[in-house]
N, C-alpha and C positions, 0 to 999 in steps of 0.2 A: 680482783675476781675474775676469772677468764669465764667465756661463754663458749658454749660446743660450736662447732662449725661443721657444716654439712655443705660439700661443695656443689651437690647437685639441685638443693635448693635454696640457700642462704645467699643473701647479698654478698658481694665480693668485696674483700676486705679493701679499704684505701687509706692513703696517708701511709704514716709509719703503723705497720700491723705486725703483731707477732703471732706466730702458729706454734702451738706446742704439740708435739706428736709423739707419743710413747711407741715402743716397738709393736709393730703389727698393726697400727692403726691406717695404716693406708697414706703414708706422707707423700711417698713419690705419686701415687695415683691422684691425691689431691693438688700437687704443685702442677702436673701436667694438664689438668682439667682446668685449673684457674688461667692457665694460658688460653686453653679453646675458648673458655668464656669470654674473656678479654677481648679476643678477637672477635667473637660473635657480638657481643653487647656493646664495646666500645670502639669498636674498629681499629684496634691497637694493630699495626703492621708486625709482620714477625721478626723484621730487624730492630724494631724498637724494644725488644725484651732482652733483658740481662739476667741470665740465671747462672748463679755460681755456686760450684760446690767444692768439696775437700780434694778429691783426686781425680786424676785424668778417667781412670777407669769409671770412677762415679759419673763423671761429666759424658762419657761416651754413651753409658745406659740411660742417663737421663735425657739425652738427645734423642736416642731410639724410642723411649717411651713418650717422650711429648709429641714427636711426629705420630705415633700411633694413636694418641689421644685425640690429636687434631682429625686424623683421618676417621677415627670413631664417630666423632660427632657429626662429621659430614655425612657419613654413612646412616645414622642414625634420624639426622634430620631429612634426608632425601627419603628415606622411606616411610616418613611421616611419624614415626615414633616420638619424636621431640618437636615442639612447634615453638621456635623462638618468638620472642615478642617484636623482633625487629623484620619479622616475616622470613619465610622459607627461603626464596631465592636469594634475598640480601645476604642473609646467613652462608648459605651456600657459596656465594660470590666471595666472601670475605675468607672462608675456610679454604677454598680452593685457591686462591691468591696465596694464602699461608703455606701451603703445600707446596705450590710451584717455586716458590722462594724460600723454602725452608734451611738452604744451606747458608743464609744471610742471618739466621738466628746465632746470638753470642751465647753459648752454653758452655761454660768453661770451669776453669780452676780460678781462684784468687790469683794466682800468679799470672794464668794468662790473662785474666782482665787487666791486671795492672800494665802488662805489656802493650795490650791494645789502648787503654787510655793513655800512657805515657806516650805511645806514638803519636796519638792524635792531638796531643798537647803538646809536642817538640817545638813547633815553630813559635806557635804564641806564647810559651811560658819561658822560652829562653834556654830550655833544657838541650844539652847536649847529647846527642843519639848514641846510644852504646853500640858497639860494633860487634863484641862478643859476648856470650853467657857462660858464665861459669856458675856450676851449682853450688860449690864448696868454696872455692879459691883459699884454701887452707895455706898453700905455699907463701902466697902474699901476706897473710896475717903474720905467719911465723917468721918472714923476713922483716916486716916492719917492726914486730915486737922485738927480734933481735937487736935490730938496729939503734932502737931508742934506748934498750936496755944497757948495749956496749957503751954507747953515750954518756948515759948515767954513772955506769959503774967505773968508767974512766974517770969521771969529775970525782967520783966519792967511792973509791974502793973499800971504804969501811961499811959500806951496804951489803959487802958479802958476810961479814961476820958479825953483825949486830942484830939484835933481835928487835924488829920492828913491830909495834903495836898494830899497825896497819896492814902487816904482811902476813897472811894465813892464820888459821886458827891454831897451828901447831905452836907458834912462838917458838921456834928451835931454831939452830944454825941453817941457814937455807943456802944450798949450793945454786950456781947460775942455771942448772937444768931445771931446778924445782922453780927458781923465780920465773923463769920464761914461762914454764907450764902454768904456774898461778896466774900470771897477766895474761896469757892466750885465754885462759878460761873466762877471765873476767870481760876481756875484749870481745869475745865471741857472743857474749851473753848481751853486750851492748850493740853488737851489729845484727843481731837474730832478732826473732819475735818478743823476746823477753825484756828487752830494753827499749827507753824511749831518747835515749840521750841525742838520736839524731834529730829529734824534736826540741828538746829542751835541754840546754847545757846543764841545768841544775838537777837532771834526773838522778834518782837513786837505784840501787839494785833492791828488788823485791826481796829475795832470798835472803835470810838471816846467815846462811852458811856459804856466802860467797867467799872465794878463796882470797880476796883483797877487797877492802871496804873502799868507799869513796873518800874516806876521811883523809888529809893530810896530803904528803908529796906524793904518795902511791896513787891516790885518786885522780890527782892533777896529770900523774905520767898517763894512767888509761884513757882519759880524756885527749891527751895530745896524741895517742897512738890511734885511738878511733878516727880523730879528724885526719891524720897522716892517710890511714888506709882508704878512706873516702876520697881524699884528693887523688890518690894513685889509681883508684879504679876510674874516676871520672877522666884522668889524663890518658889511661889505656884503653878507654872506651869498653870496660868490662862492667858486666851486669852478673849480679846473683838474685837468688829467690829472695833473700833479704833486701838487697837495693831496690828492687822492684817495688816492693812495698814502702820501704821508707822514703823512694823518691816521689812516688805518687802523694804520699803522707805531706811531705815536704810542700810539694806543688798546690797543695789543697789549704794547707796553712799558713803559706807566704803570702807576699804582698799582692801575687796575683791569683791569691786563692778563689775569691769570687768570680773572676772570669774562668778559672778552670773548673769550678763546679758548673758553672752556666755551659760550658762546653760540653760536659759529661750528660747535663740535663737536657742538652738539645738533641742528644744522640739517643738516649733512653728514657722509655717513658714507663715502664714497668721492670722493676728489679727485686728478684728473689734471691736470698741467700741461705743455702742449704747447709745443713749441720753447722748451725750458728752456735751450738754450745762449746763449739772447737775454735770459735774465733777469739783472737786477742783484741787488746785495747787499741792498738794502732790500726789493726783491719777494721774495727767498728768505726774509727775517727774517719776513715775514708769512706765508707758507706753513709755514714750519717751527714757527714759535712758534704758529699758528693751528690747525695740524692733527698735528705730528709729534713736537713735544718732549714726551717722556716723563717729564719731571719735572712735566708737567701731567697731570690725570686723562683717562681715555678717549681716547688717541690715536687717529687713525684712518689709513686707508690713505691714503697720498698717494703716487702714481707720477708721477715726472718723467721725461719724455720729450725726448729730444734728441739731437744729434749735434755735439759740438764742433767736428768740422773744418767746419761750416757756420755757425760762429759769426761774423756778419757786423756786429754793432752796436755795437761799442766805440766808435764817436763818439757814440753816444746814452746810454752808461753801461754797456750790457752789459758784464759781465766774465766772460771765459771761466774765470777761477780761482775765480769763485763756483760754475760748475757743477762744476768738478773736485772742489772741496771737499764738495760736496753729495752728488754720484754715487759719489766714489770714497773718500770718508772718512766721512762721516754715515750714509749709506744702509745700510740692513740687508741689501740684496741688490743686485747689477749685475747685469743681462741684456743680452743683445745679439740682434738680429733677425740671423738669418745666412743666409739666403735672399733673393737677389734675385728679385724679380717681374717686371722689366720686361727686362731686357737679355738679349742672345744669350749663349749659352753658352760659345761660343769667345772671345768678347770678354771675358766674365769671367775666362775661364782666362788671357787674356793679361794682364788688368790686374792680377789676383792676383799673376802671375809677377814682373811689373814692381815691382809696391810692398809686396809681403809683407814685413813686418818695419818697415816706414817709419814713422817717430813724427815728430810735429809741434812737439813741445816739450823735446825731448832727453830724454824718459823715456816711459814706456809708458802714461802717462795719457791721451795723444792720439796715437792710432796707428790706420795702416791696417788694418781688420779684413777678413780674406778673407770674401768671401760665395760662395755655391753658386748656382746657377741653379735657377730653380723646375722642376719637373717636367714634361718635355715643351718646353722652350725650344728654341727655333730654334737651328741651329748654322752660320750663315753666315760667323761668323768674322771675322778681320782679314786681309786680303791686303795683300802688299808688292810689287807689280809694280814692275818698272824705270820711270822716267820715259823712258827711251830708247826703250821699245816703241811701236811704232805704234799708231794706234786701234783698227785691225782685230783687232790682238792683244790689245785690253784685254777679254778673254772672263770675266775673274774676276767682272766686275760681274755678269754673267748667269747664275751658276752658283749653285746651292743644294742643300742635303742635304734641304730640305723637299719631299717629294712634292707634285706637282700645282700648284706655285705658279710661275708663269710670270715669268722674268727678274726677281728682285726685286731690290731695292738693297741692297748690304751695309750693315750699322751703321757701319762704320768702314774705311777704306783708307788706307794710308801710301804716296804715291808716292816711290819710292827714288831718289834722286839719289847716285851713288858717289862717295867720296872725289877720286877721280882726274878727277871732271868738276865740280868745285866754281867752277872759274874760268868755266865758262860756264853755271853753273847757273840763272841768271835766264833766258837764252834758250831752255835745256832745259823749264823748267816752264812759260814762255809758248807754247812750241810744242806741248808735251804738254796744254796745258789744255783746248784746243779739243776735241782726241778725246775727253776725259774727260767734258766737259759733254754732247758728242753720244751718247755711251755713256750717259749717264744719262737724256738725253731719251728713250732707248728702252727703258729700265726701266719699272717699274711701281711704285705706292705703295699700301700698305694703307689703305684709307679706312673708317672707322664709319660705318653708316648707322643714324642713331638711330631712325628710324621703323621700320626692319624690324629692329633690334637684333642686327645682324650687320655683319661685316668683309668688305667688298669689295675691288677694286683697282681704279686707273685709272691711265692714263699719267701718267709726270712732265711738267710743263711747264715752260716757261723761268722762271715766277715762282715756282716750288718751289725754286729752285737760289739760293743765296746765295755769295757769294765775299768772304772777308773778307781785306783787303790790309793791308800794311804803312803804306803812305803813298797820299795823293791821287793822286800821279804813277803809282804802280803800279796804281791803280784806273783810271784814266784809260787806259792802254794796255790793259790787260785788256778794257773794255768796248769800245775801239774794235777790239780784234783779233775779239773773238767778232760784232760787228756785220759786220765784212768776210767773216767766213764765213756769214752768213745767219742767225746765233743773236741775237735780240732780247736786248738788255743796256741796263739804265740804271743810273745812279749814284744812289747813296741817302745822303741825309743828310751831305752832303759841302759845305764852302765856304760862301760867305756868299750870302745871297739876292740881295746887291747885285752878285755876280759872275754870276748866272745870264743866258742868253739873254734873257728878257724884261726883265730889269732894264737890259740893256744897250740892247735897242730903245727902251724908254721913256726912258732916258736922253738917246738921240739925238733922240727926238722933242722933250722938254722944251727940249734944247739949242737946236735950230732955231726953237722957239717963243718963245725969250727975244730971238732976234735974227734976224726973219725975212729981213731984207735979205743977211743974210750967206750968199752962194751957197754957199760951202763946206760948211755946216752943212746946207742945204738939200740938197745932193747927198749927204750922209752918211744922212739920214732917207728921201730918196727910194730909197736901195737896199734900205731895210728892210722889215719886217713891214706896216707902217702904209700904204705907198703900193706897194711891190712892182714897181718900175720895175727893168728891167735896167741894167746899167752904161751900156750904149750910149744908152737912153732917159734917162738921168739926165743926159748930157752936153748933150742938147737945150735949148737955152735957152726954148724954149717951153714945155716940161714942167715946167723947173724954175720958171719964172716962175708957173705956175699953182699949184704947191705952195707958193711963197711967199707968194701971196695967200691960200691956205687957212690957212697956219701964222698970218698976221697977224690974221685973223678969228676 
């Protein structure tokens, strides 16, 4: 059972703590303000923080937001709006020190952290430093796979013709190229985030659709290939994203693992892992062993932050089961952010009513958590007008409970088609759509003015409106209908370039240039963009003759 967490008032998490943050609940705000409070209340120096997120862009944003939060706390304390228990001057001194030394903060991706950690462990762990970094290293993988396959097939030529139960799901006659591709697929899984062979020689593949199972001779071949690739990478001084993670995991789980963990704990006091729902088992082993394992001395504060409902990286190894185990079983405490900072109050009320109690895994481990609106949130809500209403009656779009706000756009509106009207629902929706778009074009949008640091408003323009359709045919109908009513509409990202008007015109030109003497081809291109003749002009023999002469030259 989780408890709600308010970074402004609640005690700071300690030990291994999980923080679940649904979309819009102020996750980044909370993370950055935890940093500021740790500095004020526990005198944690800025270089003692490790904050890990998933992408470089996210790390850059998190770095900026963290510094802004520290500056904000300093200003609030200096103005007397916040009275810290440690005293104003002590708090200000600690915050000023953090600002002055902010460049020493480690706010990075997991691969960036692994590089830093391995660099600091190099001498002590006996690890040979890697001189180069290769994000894919595909050529090496293919080379090693090919070498092993050639040796195997030279010794056993019959492998090319026999159907091996351990080789691919198709169980058909395999060519060397198919065998090579199948083996590469499995090898890459082991070298990537999905495998743990680098830690355990008895590891297995989780996916049932693996190209090659680990049973029998082919499984042994894969293990030999993986070991060979690791050896060649080490001897060549080549690192990849995957080897950064596997190398650090090996150091922490090997014979010098306790010393490696002690080295990491001596460097970092507070560790926060953002987007934890996208973390895989090996990455979690690194953070748990490095900072939270209580069987080792001096465990640190490790805060894992995520939302299992947003787990999207299963394809590259992220395992929501890892999140559930860490957050719901291993963590000392589980907290949730309970206030949505972005959404309309009545919209949240409706969503809470619809989804309250819903679970995603058949248990209570991944479920919809009801959230409250922030204080002062707007209350435009959700409207359910009938699609039968005429455009003039669609006044709900222009109403608001917010004073002095002219004709705002509602956050969500559901156009209602009654069950009795389903047989003609398509016609109803199409006829209703023009009125809805026109009403939106008469509304206004909030616009943030960065220079003046304030929110203004502007009229909605046609380019602000997007219409998602089920099929290209529906999209064509709607675009044509809108244009007939004087509303500019374009189709976006559909069809092939070869079917575009420009491609059709160019094809006609090339077709005519291929055989200039063909009058039919000449008339076809004469009516198009390049010559612009009317149908009557194109029938004149003199005009076509001139065009044919141009096409021939």
